[in-house]
N, C-alpha and C positions, 0 to 999 in steps of 0.2 A: 491244843487244837491241832490235830491231826489232820494233816493234807494228804491225798490222795489223788492223784494222778492218773485217769483212766483212759488208754488208747482205745479209741471204738473205731470199728471199720465202717460206718456210715453215720448221716444225719439223722435218721429214726433213733439210734441206740445214743449218738451224743444229744438229745431230747431229751429221752428218758431218764438219761445219768444228770444232767442239769436241772430238770423239770420236776424228777419225782425220787430217785436216789437221794440225788444233793438235798432237799428238805428233809427227807424221812430222817437225816443221818444228823444232818446238822446239831437237833439237840444231844447228841453224842458225844457233841466237842470233834466231828468228822466232818473235812472242808472237803467236797471231791470237786475236781477238777477235768471236764471230758479233753480229750486232746484227737482230734480228728486222722487217723491215720493215714500221712501222707503217702498216695498212690497217686499213678496216673492212671487208673481205670483195672478195670479187671479182678481177680483175686487178691488180697491182698497177701501180700510175699514177706515171710519171716523177716530178708535182707532191711525191709522197709520198718518192721515191726522191731527188731531187734536195735537198728537206731534210734528207731523215737526214744524207747524205751531205756537206752542207756545213756540217750540225753537227759533226758528227766532224773535219772538218778545222779546224775553226776552233777544237774544246775541245781536240785537242791536235797543235799546230802544229807536230810530230819525226813524229808518227804517218801510216801507208798507209792506205787508206782502198780497197777491193774490193767488187764483188758476186758474188753466187749470183744469177742470175736465170733461168728458163725462160724460151727463144724466142717457145714459144708461147701463152704469158698474159703477156705485157707486154700494159700498156696504150693504147691509140690513140695516148695523148699525145705517146706517145717520139720524141724528136726521131729523123729521119732518115727518118718512117712516115710516107705508107706508100710501099712501097717498088718497085722492078721487077719485076715477073713474071718477068722472064729471070732473074734473078739465082739461084743457088743456096743451096742454106741457111747454106752457110758464110759466104759473101759478106755473105747479107743480117744475119748476126751481127754481122759486120764493119762494114759499116756504119754498125749502131746504138749496136755499142760508138763506133763514134770519132764521134759523132756527138752522144752522151751527153758523151764524157770532154769535148768540145770546149764544152759547153754548160756544163760544171762550171768550166771555165780560164777561161771568161767571166766566169762569177759571184766567181770567186779569183782574180782576178789576180795578187796580193802574196804569196799562200799555194801558192807552186810546186805547183799543183795537175798541171800537167802531168808530174811525176815523182812527187806523193803518189797520185794518183788511178788505179788499174787495173780501170776497168771489165770485169766479165765476165758475159757472156752463155750459158747453155748451151743450146745447140742441141736437142739432145734433152731431152724431160723427166726429170732424177735420178732420179726413182725407178725409170722403166724400165729404167736403167743398173744397179739392183741386181739386177736378172733378167740380167746379162750375164751370170752365172757362177753358175748355180741350185745349184752344190754349195757353195760359198762362200757364195752367201746363206742357203740352208737350214742351214749349220752356224751363222752368225754369229744368226741369230733364234732358235735353240735348236731348233731342228726336223730332225735330219739326216734324218728319213723322211720329208719333202718333197722332196727333191733330185731324187729318180724323178721324179713327178710333175710338180714345174718344168721339169724336162729335157726328158718325153715331150709337153708339151702348151703350157707357158708360162704353165698355170692351173692354179687347185686348184677340185675339183669338193668339193659339201659334200655330205652324207650321203645329200642326195634325186638326187645324177646333174646338178643343175645348175652350170652352170661361169660 
């Protein structure tokens, strides 16, 4: 059994890791544990992420650690920032992931961080992906009657017509 701690930025990501990813990977002997990034509000900072990742890698020297953070919410202290404007979105994400991994490896040279730390930064806000299949999302939140509304407008109107 491989243990993987996933440092997540919010409760939506925590639920996704716990309820969807963990179940999907369990048959492959991969045991996922989401860890909510400790922060006091606002954008996640690299200092907090670094601390949480290092604690997990030191605490369990046979486990792996990953992240699930939204690109647009990253703090300005992340390595690799600022980014050149001419890069595509995915190129920006990859550059930051590589820089973050490099920092963790430098911090933990004797703990195989190059193998055990797998950073992941989501290019688009994770919650936005929930609306990529309006029917499935409506069913998963037990409101199948909203599927047509999600599909037609991508937004929900309240009883006064506000969107």
